[in-house]
All heavy atoms as a GROMACS GRO file, in nm:
protein
  593
    1MET      N    1   4.618  -0.537   8.011
    1MET     CA    2   4.522  -0.644   7.993
    1MET      C    3   4.379  -0.590   7.998
    1MET      O    4   4.298  -0.622   7.913
    1MET     CB    5   4.543  -0.751   8.099
    1MET     CG    6   4.454  -0.872   8.078
    1MET     SD    7   4.496  -1.005   8.189
    1MET     CE    8   4.364  -0.991   8.308
    2GLU      N    9   4.350  -0.507   8.099
    2GLU     CA   10   4.216  -0.449   8.108
    2GLU      C   11   4.182  -0.370   7.983
    2GLU      O   12   4.072  -0.378   7.930
    2GLU     CB   13   4.203  -0.358   8.231
    2GLU     CG   14   4.200  -0.428   8.364
    2GLU     CD   15   4.335  -0.433   8.430
    2GLU    OE1   16   4.436  -0.395   8.367
    2GLU    OE2   17   4.341  -0.477   8.547
    3PHE      N   18   4.283  -0.292   7.936
    3PHE     CA   19   4.258  -0.205   7.821
    3PHE      C   20   4.220  -0.285   7.697
    3PHE      O   21   4.125  -0.250   7.627
    3PHE     CB   22   4.381  -0.117   7.793
    3PHE     CG   23   4.366  -0.031   7.671
    3PHE    CD1   24   4.271   0.069   7.667
    3PHE    CD2   25   4.447  -0.050   7.560
    3PHE    CE1   26   4.256   0.149   7.554
    3PHE    CE2   27   4.433   0.028   7.448
    3PHE     CZ   28   4.337   0.129   7.445
    4GLU      N   29   4.292  -0.396   7.671
    4GLU     CA   30   4.263  -0.475   7.551
    4GLU      C   31   4.123  -0.536   7.557
    4GLU      O   32   4.049  -0.536   7.459
    4GLU     CB   33   4.368  -0.586   7.533
    4GLU     CG   34   4.503  -0.536   7.490
    4GLU     CD   35   4.588  -0.482   7.605
    4GLU    OE1   36   4.553  -0.502   7.723
    4GLU    OE2   37   4.690  -0.416   7.576
    5LYS      N   38   4.085  -0.587   7.675
    5LYS     CA   39   3.950  -0.644   7.689
    5LYS      C   40   3.845  -0.535   7.673
    5LYS      O   41   3.742  -0.556   7.610
    5LYS     CB   42   3.935  -0.710   7.826
    5LYS     CG   43   4.007  -0.841   7.840
    5LYS     CD   44   3.977  -0.904   7.975
    5LYS     CE   45   4.044  -1.038   7.991
    5LYS     NZ   46   4.013  -1.099   8.121
    6LEU      N   47   3.874  -0.419   7.730
    6LEU     CA   48   3.782  -0.306   7.722
    6LEU      C   49   3.765  -0.260   7.577
    6LEU      O   50   3.654  -0.229   7.533
    6LEU     CB   51   3.831  -0.192   7.811
    6LEU     CG   52   3.740  -0.071   7.826
    6LEU    CD1   53   3.602  -0.112   7.874
    6LEU    CD2   54   3.802   0.028   7.922
    7GLN      N   55   3.874  -0.257   7.504
    7GLN     CA   56   3.868  -0.222   7.361
    7GLN      C   57   3.769  -0.312   7.288
    7GLN      O   58   3.689  -0.266   7.208
    7GLN     CB   59   4.005  -0.238   7.294
    7GLN     CG   60   4.094  -0.119   7.302
    7GLN     CD   61   4.226  -0.144   7.229
    7GLN    OE1   62   4.291  -0.246   7.250
    7GLN    NE2   63   4.263  -0.052   7.144
    8GLY      N   64   3.777  -0.441   7.316
    8GLY     CA   65   3.687  -0.538   7.251
    8GLY      C   66   3.542  -0.511   7.284
    8GLY      O   67   3.455  -0.516   7.196
    9ILE      N   68   3.514  -0.483   7.411
    9ILE     CA   69   3.376  -0.455   7.454
    9ILE      C   70   3.324  -0.330   7.384
    9ILE      O   71   3.214  -0.327   7.329
    9ILE     CB   72   3.369  -0.438   7.608
    9ILE    CG1   73   3.402  -0.570   7.678
    9ILE    CG2   74   3.231  -0.386   7.650
    9ILE    CD1   75   3.428  -0.555   7.827
   10ILE      N   76   3.404  -0.223   7.386
   10ILE     CA   77   3.363  -0.096   7.326
   10ILE      C   78   3.345  -0.111   7.175
   10ILE      O   79   3.246  -0.064   7.119
   10ILE     CB   80   3.465   0.015   7.356
   10ILE    CG1   81   3.472   0.041   7.507
   10ILE    CG2   82   3.431   0.143   7.281
   10ILE    CD1   83   3.591   0.124   7.551
   11ALA      N   84   3.439  -0.179   7.110
   11ALA     CA   85   3.431  -0.198   6.965
   11ALA      C   86   3.303  -0.272   6.927
   11ALA      O   87   3.237  -0.237   6.829
   11ALA     CB   88   3.554  -0.275   6.915
   12GLU      N   89   3.267  -0.372   7.007
   12GLU     CA   90   3.146  -0.449   6.978
   12GLU      C   91   3.019  -0.364   6.996
   12GLU      O   92   2.932  -0.362   6.910
   12GLU     CB   93   3.141  -0.572   7.070
   12GLU     CG   94   3.027  -0.665   7.035
   12GLU     CD   95   3.030  -0.791   7.121
   12GLU    OE1   96   3.140  -0.842   7.151
   12GLU    OE2   97   2.920  -0.838   7.158
   13VAL      N   98   3.011  -0.292   7.108
   13VAL     CA   99   2.891  -0.211   7.137
   13VAL      C  100   2.878  -0.095   7.038
   13VAL      O  101   2.770  -0.067   6.987
   13VAL     CB  102   2.893  -0.158   7.283
   13VAL    CG1  103   2.780  -0.058   7.306
   13VAL    CG2  104   2.884  -0.274   7.381
   14MET      N  105   2.991  -0.027   7.010
   14MET     CA  106   2.987   0.094   6.928
   14MET      C  107   3.009   0.066   6.780
   14MET      O  108   3.002   0.158   6.698
   14MET     CB  109   3.092   0.194   6.978
   14MET     CG  110   3.069   0.242   7.120
   14MET     SD  111   2.904   0.312   7.147
   14MET     CE  112   2.904   0.447   7.031
   15ASN      N  113   3.039  -0.060   6.745
   15ASN     CA  114   3.061  -0.097   6.606
   15ASN      C  115   3.173  -0.013   6.542
   15ASN      O  116   3.156   0.044   6.435
   15ASN     CB  117   2.931  -0.088   6.526
   15ASN     CG  118   2.940  -0.166   6.396
   15ASN    OD1  119   3.017  -0.260   6.385
   15ASN    ND2  120   2.860  -0.126   6.298
   16VAL      N  121   3.286  -0.006   6.612
   16VAL     CA  122   3.404   0.065   6.562
   16VAL      C  123   3.522  -0.031   6.566
   16VAL      O  124   3.518  -0.135   6.631
   16VAL     CB  125   3.437   0.192   6.645
   16VAL    CG1  126   3.326   0.294   6.635
   16VAL    CG2  127   3.466   0.158   6.790
   17ASP      N  128   3.630   0.006   6.497
   17ASP     CA  129   3.751  -0.073   6.496
   17ASP      C  130   3.825  -0.056   6.628
   17ASP      O  131   3.836   0.056   6.678
   17ASP     CB  132   3.839  -0.028   6.379
   17ASP     CG  133   3.948  -0.127   6.347
   17ASP    OD1  134   4.020  -0.166   6.442
   17ASP    OD2  135   3.961  -0.167   6.231
   18GLU      N  136   3.876  -0.165   6.684
   18GLU     CA  137   3.948  -0.158   6.811
   18GLU      C  138   4.066  -0.061   6.804
   18GLU      O  139   4.101   0.002   6.903
   18GLU     CB  140   3.999  -0.296   6.853
   18GLU     CG  141   3.889  -0.387   6.903
   18GLU     CD  142   3.942  -0.519   6.956
   18GLU    OE1  143   4.059  -0.525   7.000
   18GLU    OE2  144   3.866  -0.617   6.954
   19ASP      N  145   4.127  -0.049   6.685
   19ASP     CA  146   4.244   0.038   6.670
   19ASP      C  147   4.210   0.186   6.689
   19ASP      O  148   4.297   0.267   6.713
   19ASP     CB  149   4.307   0.019   6.531
   19ASP     CG  150   4.362  -0.122   6.513
   19ASP    OD1  151   4.391  -0.188   6.615
   19ASP    OD2  152   4.375  -0.166   6.398
   20GLU      N  153   4.081   0.221   6.675
   20GLU     CA  154   4.039   0.360   6.692
   20GLU      C  155   4.025   0.399   6.839
   20GLU      O  156   4.007   0.516   6.872
   20GLU     CB  157   3.903   0.382   6.624
   20GLU     CG  158   3.905   0.366   6.473
   20GLU     CD  159   3.765   0.381   6.412
   20GLU    OE1  160   3.685   0.459   6.467
   20GLU    OE2  161   3.738   0.314   6.313
   21ILE      N  162   4.032   0.301   6.928
   21ILE     CA  163   4.007   0.324   7.070
   21ILE      C  164   4.140   0.336   7.145
   21ILE      O  165   4.221   0.245   7.142
   21ILE     CB  166   3.923   0.209   7.129
   21ILE    CG1  167   3.789   0.198   7.054
   21ILE    CG2  168   3.900   0.231   7.278
   21ILE    CD1  169   3.716   0.068   7.080
   22THR      N  170   4.160   0.452   7.210
   22THR     CA  171   4.280   0.475   7.291
   22THR      C  172   4.237   0.507   7.433
   22THR      O  173   4.117   0.524   7.460
   22THR     CB  174   4.364   0.592   7.236
   22THR    OG1  175   4.290   0.715   7.258
   22THR    CG2  176   4.394   0.577   7.088
   23MET      N  177   4.333   0.521   7.522
   23MET     CA  178   4.302   0.556   7.661
   23MET      C  179   4.238   0.695   7.670
   23MET      O  180   4.163   0.723   7.763
   23MET     CB  181   4.430   0.554   7.746
   23MET     CG  182   4.485   0.416   7.769
   23MET     SD  183   4.386   0.316   7.880
   23MET     CE  184   4.448   0.373   8.037
   24ASP      N  185   4.265   0.781   7.572
   24ASP     CA  186   4.212   0.918   7.573
   24ASP      C  187   4.078   0.932   7.500
   24ASP      O  188   4.019   1.039   7.500
   24ASP     CB  189   4.313   1.014   7.511
   24ASP     CG  190   4.440   1.025   7.595
   24ASP    OD1  191   4.429   1.020   7.718
   24ASP    OD2  192   4.548   1.038   7.536
   25THR      N  193   4.033   0.824   7.436
   25THR     CA  194   3.906   0.829   7.363
   25THR      C  195   3.792   0.857   7.459
   25THR      O  196   3.780   0.792   7.563
   25THR     CB  197   3.881   0.694   7.291
   25THR    OG1  198   3.988   0.668   7.201
   25THR    CG2  199   3.750   0.696   7.214
   26THR      N  200   3.707   0.955   7.424
   26THR     CA  201   3.590   0.983   7.507
   26THR      C  202   3.470   0.910   7.448
   26THR      O  203   3.456   0.900   7.326
   26THR     CB  204   3.559   1.134   7.514
   26THR    OG1  205   3.533   1.183   7.383
   26THR    CG2  206   3.675   1.211   7.576
   27PHE      N  207   3.385   0.860   7.537
   27PHE     CA  208   3.270   0.782   7.492
   27PHE      C  209   3.169   0.867   7.414
   27PHE      O  210   3.122   0.826   7.309
   27PHE     CB  211   3.201   0.715   7.611
   27PHE     CG  212   3.284   0.605   7.671
   27PHE    CD1  213   3.354   0.625   7.788
   27PHE    CD2  214   3.294   0.482   7.608
   27PHE    CE1  215   3.431   0.524   7.844
   27PHE    CE2  216   3.371   0.380   7.662
   27PHE     CZ  217   3.440   0.401   7.780
   28VAL      N  218   3.140   0.986   7.464
   28VAL     CA  219   3.037   1.069   7.402
   28VAL      C  220   3.093   1.147   7.282
   28VAL      O  221   3.040   1.138   7.171
   28VAL     CB  222   2.973   1.164   7.505
   28VAL    CG1  223   2.874   1.258   7.438
   28VAL    CG2  224   2.904   1.085   7.615
   29ASP      N  225   3.200   1.222   7.303
   29ASP     CA  226   3.252   1.310   7.197
   29ASP      C  227   3.319   1.233   7.083
   29ASP      O  228   3.294   1.261   6.966
   29ASP     CB  229   3.350   1.412   7.255
   29ASP     CG  230   3.282   1.510   7.350
   29ASP    OD1  231   3.159   1.528   7.338
   29ASP    OD2  232   3.351   1.566   7.435
   30ASP      N  233   3.404   1.136   7.116
   30ASP     CA  234   3.477   1.065   7.012
   30ASP      C  235   3.398   0.950   6.950
   30ASP      O  236   3.405   0.926   6.829
   30ASP     CB  237   3.610   1.010   7.066
   30ASP     CG  238   3.706   1.121   7.106
   30ASP    OD1  239   3.697   1.232   7.049
   30ASP    OD2  240   3.791   1.098   7.194
   31LEU      N  241   3.323   0.878   7.032
   31LEU     CA  242   3.252   0.759   6.982
   31LEU      C  243   3.104   0.784   6.957
   31LEU      O  244   3.037   0.700   6.899
   31LEU     CB  245   3.269   0.643   7.081
   31LEU     CG  246   3.413   0.595   7.104
   31LEU    CD1  247   3.417   0.490   7.214
   31LEU    CD2  248   3.472   0.541   6.975
   32GLY      N  249   3.053   0.897   7.004
   32GLY     CA  250   2.911   0.928   6.982
   32GLY      C  251   2.818   0.840   7.064
   32GLY      O  252   2.703   0.817   7.024
   33ALA      N  253   2.866   0.791   7.178
   33ALA     CA  254   2.784   0.703   7.262
   33ALA      C  255   2.670   0.780   7.327
   33ALA      O  256   2.688   0.893   7.371
   33ALA     CB  257   2.871   0.638   7.368
   34ASP      N  258   2.554   0.715   7.333
   34ASP     CA  259   2.443   0.774   7.409
   34ASP      C  260   2.433   0.696   7.541
   34ASP      O  261   2.513   0.607   7.568
   34ASP     CB  262   2.313   0.771   7.329
   34ASP     CG  263   2.269   0.630   7.290
   34ASP    OD1  264   2.310   0.532   7.355
   34ASP    OD2  265   2.191   0.618   7.194
   35SER      N  266   2.335   0.730   7.621
   35SER     CA  267   2.326   0.669   7.754
   35SER      C  268   2.306   0.517   7.746
   35SER      O  269   2.358   0.443   7.829
   35SER     CB  270   2.215   0.734   7.837
   35SER     OG  271   2.092   0.726   7.769
   36LEU      N  272   2.233   0.470   7.646
   36LEU     CA  273   2.213   0.326   7.630
   36LEU      C  274   2.343   0.256   7.594
   36LEU      O  275   2.376   0.150   7.648
   36LEU     CB  276   2.106   0.297   7.524
   36LEU     CG  277   2.077   0.149   7.500
   36LEU    CD1  278   2.029   0.081   7.628
   36LEU    CD2  279   1.975   0.132   7.389
   37ASP      N  280   2.421   0.318   7.503
   37ASP     CA  281   2.551   0.262   7.467
   37ASP      C  282   2.641   0.250   7.590
   37ASP      O  283   2.706   0.148   7.612
   37ASP     CB  284   2.622   0.349   7.362
   37ASP     CG  285   2.550   0.353   7.229
   37ASP    OD1  286   2.490   0.251   7.190
   37ASP    OD2  287   2.554   0.459   7.164
   38ILE      N  288   2.645   0.356   7.668
   38ILE     CA  289   2.730   0.357   7.787
   38ILE      C  290   2.684   0.251   7.886
   38ILE      O  291   2.766   0.178   7.944
   38ILE     CB  292   2.734   0.498   7.850
   38ILE    CG1  293   2.806   0.594   7.753
   38ILE    CG2  294   2.802   0.496   7.986
   38ILE    CD1  295   2.799   0.739   7.789
   39PHE      N  296   2.552   0.238   7.901
   39PHE     CA  297   2.497   0.134   7.990
   39PHE      C  298   2.542  -0.004   7.942
   39PHE      O  299   2.583  -0.088   8.022
   39PHE     CB  300   2.344   0.144   7.993
   39PHE     CG  301   2.278   0.036   8.073
   39PHE    CD1  302   2.280   0.039   8.212
   39PHE    CD2  303   2.213  -0.070   8.010
   39PHE    CE1  304   2.220  -0.061   8.286
   39PHE    CE2  305   2.154  -0.170   8.084
   39PHE     CZ  306   2.156  -0.166   8.222
   40GLN      N  307   2.534  -0.029   7.811
   40GLN     CA  308   2.575  -0.159   7.757
   40GLN      C  309   2.724  -0.184   7.779
   40GLN      O  310   2.764  -0.296   7.810
   40GLN     CB  311   2.543  -0.167   7.608
   40GLN     CG  312   2.395  -0.179   7.578
   40GLN     CD  313   2.368  -0.189   7.430
   40GLN    OE1  314   2.409  -0.102   7.353
   40GLN    NE2  315   2.300  -0.294   7.389
   41ILE      N  316   2.805  -0.080   7.764
   41ILE     CA  317   2.949  -0.094   7.786
   41ILE      C  318   2.975  -0.125   7.933
   41ILE      O  319   3.053  -0.216   7.964
   41ILE     CB  320   3.024   0.034   7.741
   41ILE    CG1  321   3.018   0.046   7.587
   41ILE    CG2  322   3.169   0.031   7.789
   41ILE    CD1  323   3.060   0.180   7.533
   42ILE      N  324   2.909  -0.054   8.024
   42ILE     CA  325   2.926  -0.079   8.168
   42ILE      C  326   2.885  -0.222   8.201
   42ILE      O  327   2.955  -0.293   8.274
   42ILE     CB  328   2.844   0.021   8.254
   42ILE    CG1  329   2.890   0.165   8.230
   42ILE    CG2  330   2.850  -0.016   8.402
   42ILE    CD1  331   3.024   0.202   8.285
   43MET      N  332   2.772  -0.267   8.146
   43MET     CA  333   2.727  -0.404   8.170
   43MET      C  334   2.830  -0.504   8.117
   43MET      O  335   2.858  -0.605   8.182
   43MET     CB  336   2.590  -0.429   8.103
   43MET     CG  337   2.476  -0.349   8.162
   43MET     SD  338   2.442  -0.390   8.333
   43MET     CE  339   2.382  -0.556   8.314
   44GLY      N  340   2.886  -0.475   8.000
   44GLY     CA  341   2.988  -0.562   7.942
   44GLY      C  342   3.112  -0.569   8.030
   44GLY      O  343   3.171  -0.676   8.049
   45ILE      N  344   3.151  -0.454   8.084
   45ILE     CA  345   3.267  -0.449   8.175
   45ILE      C  346   3.239  -0.533   8.300
   45ILE      O  347   3.322  -0.614   8.341
   45ILE     CB  348   3.298  -0.303   8.216
   45ILE    CG1  349   3.352  -0.223   8.097
   45ILE    CG2  350   3.397  -0.299   8.333
   45ILE    CD1  351   3.360  -0.074   8.121
   46GLU      N  352   3.122  -0.513   8.359
   46GLU     CA  353   3.089  -0.586   8.481
   46GLU      C  354   3.089  -0.737   8.458
   46GLU      O  355   3.137  -0.814   8.540
   46GLU     CB  356   2.954  -0.540   8.536
   46GLU     CG  357   2.958  -0.397   8.589
   46GLU     CD  358   2.826  -0.348   8.642
   46GLU    OE1  359   2.719  -0.397   8.598
   46GLU    OE2  360   2.828  -0.259   8.730
   47GLU      N  361   3.035  -0.778   8.344
   47GLU     CA  362   3.030  -0.921   8.311
   47GLU      C  363   3.169  -0.976   8.282
   47GLU      O  364   3.208  -1.081   8.334
   47GLU     CB  365   2.939  -0.940   8.190
   47GLU     CG  366   2.904  -1.084   8.162
   47GLU     CD  367   2.800  -1.095   8.051
   47GLU    OE1  368   2.694  -1.031   8.061
   47GLU    OE2  369   2.829  -1.167   7.955
   48GLU      N  370   3.246  -0.906   8.199
   48GLU     CA  371   3.379  -0.952   8.158
   48GLU      C  372   3.475  -0.963   8.277
   48GLU      O  373   3.552  -1.058   8.287
   48GLU     CB  374   3.436  -0.857   8.053
   48GLU     CG  375   3.577  -0.891   8.007
   48GLU     CD  376   3.587  -1.017   7.924
   48GLU    OE1  377   3.491  -1.048   7.849
   48GLU    OE2  378   3.691  -1.086   7.934
   49PHE      N  379   3.472  -0.865   8.365
   49PHE     CA  380   3.568  -0.859   8.474
   49PHE      C  381   3.511  -0.909   8.608
   49PHE      O  382   3.581  -0.908   8.708
   49PHE     CB  383   3.621  -0.716   8.491
   49PHE     CG  384   3.701  -0.669   8.372
   49PHE    CD1  385   3.642  -0.592   8.273
   49PHE    CD2  386   3.835  -0.704   8.358
   49PHE    CE1  387   3.715  -0.549   8.163
   49PHE    CE2  388   3.908  -0.662   8.248
   49PHE     CZ  389   3.849  -0.584   8.151
   50ASP      N  390   3.383  -0.950   8.608
   50ASP     CA  391   3.316  -1.000   8.728
   50ASP      C  392   3.329  -0.899   8.842
   50ASP      O  393   3.374  -0.932   8.952
   50ASP     CB  394   3.372  -1.137   8.768
   50ASP     CG  395   3.282  -1.206   8.871
   50ASP    OD1  396   3.161  -1.181   8.869
   50ASP    OD2  397   3.336  -1.282   8.954
   51ILE      N  398   3.291  -0.776   8.812
   51ILE     CA  399   3.294  -0.668   8.912
   51ILE      C  400   3.160  -0.594   8.907
   51ILE      O  401   3.079  -0.619   8.818
   51ILE     CB  402   3.408  -0.566   8.884
   51ILE    CG1  403   3.390  -0.502   8.746
   51ILE    CG2  404   3.544  -0.631   8.901
   51ILE    CD1  405   3.489  -0.389   8.716
   52GLU      N  406   3.140  -0.505   9.003
   52GLU     CA  407   3.023  -0.419   9.000
   52GLU      C  408   3.070  -0.275   9.010
   52GLU      O  409   3.149  -0.241   9.098
   52GLU     CB  410   2.929  -0.453   9.116
   52GLU     CG  411   2.798  -0.380   9.104
   52GLU     CD  412   2.694  -0.432   9.203
   52GLU    OE1  413   2.688  -0.555   9.223
   52GLU    OE2  414   2.622  -0.349   9.258
   53ILE      N  415   3.025  -0.193   8.917
   53ILE     CA  416   3.061  -0.051   8.918
   53ILE      C  417   2.940   0.026   8.969
   53ILE      O  418   2.835   0.025   8.906
   53ILE     CB  419   3.101  -0.004   8.776
   53ILE    CG1  420   3.224  -0.082   8.728
   53ILE    CG2  421   3.129   0.147   8.776
   53ILE    CD1  422   3.266  -0.052   8.586
   54PRO      N  423   2.955   0.092   9.083
   54PRO     CA  424   2.842   0.170   9.138
   54PRO      C  425   2.799   0.280   9.041
   54PRO      O  426   2.881   0.332   8.964
   54PRO     CB  427   2.898   0.230   9.266
   54PRO     CG  428   3.025   0.156   9.296
   54PRO     CD  429   3.074   0.102   9.166
   55THR      N  430   2.672   0.316   9.047
   55THR     CA  431   2.618   0.419   8.957
   55THR      C  432   2.697   0.549   8.966
   55THR      O  433   2.727   0.610   8.864
   55THR     CB  434   2.470   0.445   8.990
   55THR    OG1  435   2.400   0.320   8.983
   55THR    CG2  436   2.408   0.543   8.892
   56GLU      N  437   2.732   0.590   9.089
   56GLU     CA  438   2.806   0.716   9.105
   56GLU      C  439   2.940   0.708   9.032
   56GLU      O  440   2.984   0.804   8.970
   56GLU     CB  441   2.835   0.747   9.252
   56GLU     CG  442   2.722   0.728   9.350
   56GLU     CD  443   2.708   0.583   9.395
   56GLU    OE1  444   2.798   0.528   9.459
   56GLU    OE2  445   2.602   0.525   9.363
   57ALA      N  446   3.006   0.594   9.040
   57ALA     CA  447   3.135   0.576   8.973
   57ALA      C  448   3.116   0.572   8.822
   57ALA      O  449   3.195   0.631   8.747
   57ALA     CB  450   3.203   0.449   9.022
   58ALA      N  451   3.013   0.506   8.776
   58ALA     CA  452   2.986   0.495   8.632
   58ALA      C  453   2.962   0.633   8.572
   58ALA      O  454   3.003   0.659   8.458
   58ALA     CB  455   2.866   0.404   8.607
   59GLU      N  456   2.898   0.720   8.647
   59GLU     CA  457   2.869   0.855   8.598
   59GLU      C  458   2.996   0.938   8.581
   59GLU      O  459   2.995   1.037   8.509
   59GLU     CB  460   2.771   0.926   8.692
   59GLU     CG  461   2.632   0.867   8.684
   59GLU     CD  462   2.539   0.919   8.793
   59GLU    OE1  463   2.584   0.994   8.882
   59GLU    OE2  464   2.420   0.883   8.788
   60GLN      N  465   3.104   0.899   8.647
   60GLN     CA  466   3.231   0.970   8.637
   60GLN      C  467   3.316   0.925   8.518
   60GLN      O  468   3.419   0.984   8.489
   60GLN     CB  469   3.312   0.950   8.766
   60GLN     CG  470   3.240   0.994   8.891
   60GLN     CD  471   3.200   1.140   8.891
   60GLN    OE1  472   3.279   1.225   8.857
   60GLN    NE2  473   3.075   1.168   8.927
   61ILE      N  474   3.273   0.820   8.450
   61ILE     CA  475   3.351   0.766   8.339
   61ILE      C  476   3.325   0.849   8.213
   61ILE      O  477   3.213   0.852   8.162
   61ILE     CB  478   3.316   0.617   8.313
   61ILE    CG1  479   3.353   0.533   8.436
   61ILE    CG2  480   3.387   0.566   8.188
   61ILE    CD1  481   3.310   0.389   8.428
   62VAL      N  482   3.429   0.916   8.167
   62VAL     CA  483   3.420   0.999   8.047
   62VAL      C  484   3.506   0.941   7.936
   62VAL      O  485   3.466   0.935   7.821
   62VAL     CB  486   3.463   1.145   8.077
   62VAL    CG1  487   3.463   1.230   7.951
   62VAL    CG2  488   3.373   1.206   8.183
   63THR      N  489   3.626   0.897   7.973
   63THR     CA  490   3.720   0.842   7.874
   63THR      C  491   3.741   0.693   7.898
   63THR      O  492   3.705   0.639   8.003
   63THR     CB  493   3.858   0.911   7.883
   63THR    OG1  494   3.918   0.876   8.008
   63THR    CG2  495   3.847   1.062   7.869
   64VAL      N  496   3.802   0.628   7.802
   64VAL     CA  497   3.836   0.487   7.815
   64VAL      C  498   3.932   0.469   7.934
   64VAL      O  499   3.920   0.374   8.010
   64VAL     CB  500   3.898   0.434   7.684
   64VAL    CG1  501   3.948   0.292   7.700
   64VAL    CG2  502   3.796   0.443   7.570
   65GLY      N  503   4.024   0.564   7.951
   65GLY     CA  504   4.115   0.559   8.066
   65GLY      C  505   4.042   0.562   8.198
   65GLY      O  506   4.079   0.492   8.293
   66ASP      N  507   3.933   0.640   8.206
   66ASP     CA  508   3.852   0.644   8.328
   66ASP      C  509   3.792   0.506   8.356
   66ASP      O  510   3.787   0.460   8.470
   66ASP     CB  511   3.736   0.744   8.315
   66ASP     CG  512   3.781   0.888   8.305
   66ASP    OD1  513   3.895   0.919   8.346
   66ASP    OD2  514   3.701   0.970   8.254
   67ALA      N  515   3.747   0.439   8.251
   67ALA     CA  516   3.688   0.306   8.266
   67ALA      C  517   3.793   0.206   8.314
   67ALA      O  518   3.765   0.123   8.401
   67ALA     CB  519   3.626   0.260   8.134
   68VAL      N  520   3.914   0.215   8.261
   68VAL     CA  521   4.022   0.126   8.305
   68VAL      C  522   4.050   0.147   8.453
   68VAL      O  523   4.067   0.051   8.529
   68VAL     CB  524   4.150   0.147   8.220
   68VAL    CG1  525   4.267   0.071   8.280
   68VAL    CG2  526   4.126   0.102   8.075
   69GLU      N  527   4.052   0.273   8.497
   69GLU     CA  528   4.074   0.304   8.639
   69GLU      C  529   3.964   0.244   8.726
   69GLU      O  530   3.991   0.190   8.833
   69GLU     CB  531   4.082   0.455   8.662
   69GLU     CG  532   4.214   0.516   8.620
   69GLU     CD  533   4.333   0.451   8.690
   69GLU    OE1  534   4.333   0.440   8.814
   69GLU    OE2  535   4.426   0.410   8.619
   70GLN      N  536   3.839   0.253   8.680
   70GLN     CA  537   3.728   0.196   8.756
   70GLN      C  538   3.743   0.044   8.769
   70GLN      O  539   3.714  -0.014   8.874
   70GLN     CB  540   3.593   0.229   8.691
   70GLN     CG  541   3.548   0.370   8.711
   70GLN     CD  542   3.525   0.404   8.856
   70GLN    OE1  543   3.489   0.320   8.937
   70GLN    NE2  544   3.547   0.529   8.892
   71ILE      N  545   3.788  -0.020   8.662
   71ILE     CA  546   3.808  -0.165   8.665
   71ILE      C  547   3.916  -0.198   8.768
   71ILE      O  548   3.899  -0.287   8.851
   71ILE     CB  549   3.847  -0.218   8.527
   71ILE    CG1  550   3.731  -0.202   8.429
   71ILE    CG2  551   3.892  -0.365   8.533
   71ILE    CD1  552   3.767  -0.216   8.282
   72LYS      N  553   4.027  -0.125   8.763
   72LYS     CA  554   4.137  -0.150   8.857
   72LYS      C  555   4.092  -0.127   9.001
   72LYS      O  556   4.124  -0.205   9.090
   72LYS     CB  557   4.257  -0.062   8.823
   72LYS     CG  558   4.329  -0.106   8.696
   72LYS     CD  559   4.446  -0.016   8.668
   72LYS     CE  560   4.517  -0.061   8.540
   72LYS     NZ  561   4.625   0.028   8.502
   73ASN      N  562   4.016  -0.019   9.025
   73ASN     CA  563   3.969   0.013   9.160
   73ASN      C  564   3.874  -0.094   9.212
   73ASN      O  565   3.876  -0.128   9.329
   73ASN     CB  566   3.899   0.149   9.163
   73ASN     CG  567   3.996   0.264   9.140
   73ASN    OD1  568   4.117   0.249   9.156
   73ASN    ND2  569   3.943   0.378   9.102
   74ALA      N  570   3.788  -0.145   9.124
   74ALA     CA  571   3.689  -0.244   9.165
   74ALA      C  572   3.752  -0.379   9.196
   74ALA      O  573   3.697  -0.458   9.272
   74ALA     CB  574   3.584  -0.260   9.056
   75ARG      N  575   3.867  -0.404   9.139
   75ARG     CA  576   3.934  -0.533   9.161
   75ARG      C  577   4.016  -0.534   9.288
   75ARG      O  578   4.058  -0.640   9.333
   75ARG     CB  579   4.026  -0.564   9.042
   75ARG     CG  580   3.948  -0.594   8.916
   75ARG     CD  581   4.041  -0.618   8.803
   75ARG     NE  582   4.003  -0.741   8.736
   75ARG     CZ  583   4.070  -0.795   8.638
   75ARG    NH1  584   4.181  -0.739   8.595
   75ARG    NH2  585   4.030  -0.906   8.580
   76ASN      N  586   4.041  -0.420   9.347
   76ASN     CA  587   4.124  -0.414   9.469
   76ASN      C  588   4.039  -0.420   9.594
   76ASN      O  589   3.928  -0.389   9.600
   76ASN     CB  590   4.207  -0.285   9.472
   76ASN     CG  591   4.312  -0.289   9.360
   76ASN    OD1  592   4.355  -0.395   9.321
   76ASN    ND2  593   4.349  -0.172   9.313
   0.00000   0.00000   0.00000
């Protein structure tokens, strides 16, 4: 469930097809995200899931799978 919602957020921010986004997709290398894109994705995640991701944790997010883990950790 988290992954599908996350796909939608990333697809909207990065203007890519949701089908191109997998758990192994990297934000910078695969999607070409810059720091502003990543900030927008993090903000979208926080809003969608009603969570807060600390800056230190956000800096550790490299792949979509990393973001899913952060969402799961923040919800517990």
